[in-house]
C-alpha positions, 0 to 999 in steps of 0.5 A, a space after each residue: 445348153 437349153 438354147 442349143 437343143 431348142 434351136 436344133 429342135 426348131 430346125 430339125 423337128 425331131 432330135 432323136 428320131 421316133 424308134 427306140 435305140 438298141 439300148 432301150 431294147 436291151 434295158 427292156 429285156 433286163 427289166 423284164 428278166 429281173 422284174 417278173 411279177 405276173 400280178 402286175 398289170 404291166 406284165 401283160 404288156 409283153 
């Protein structure tokens, strides 16, 4: 399996692209909804 991905990366450069998937955006919203801690430094990144 590792050989497949290495060959694909070498021939195409990027495998998944540079933009987050729709699933990543959905996961972010769920995380923010359920982890609202205003004292966390990460909460300021929203």
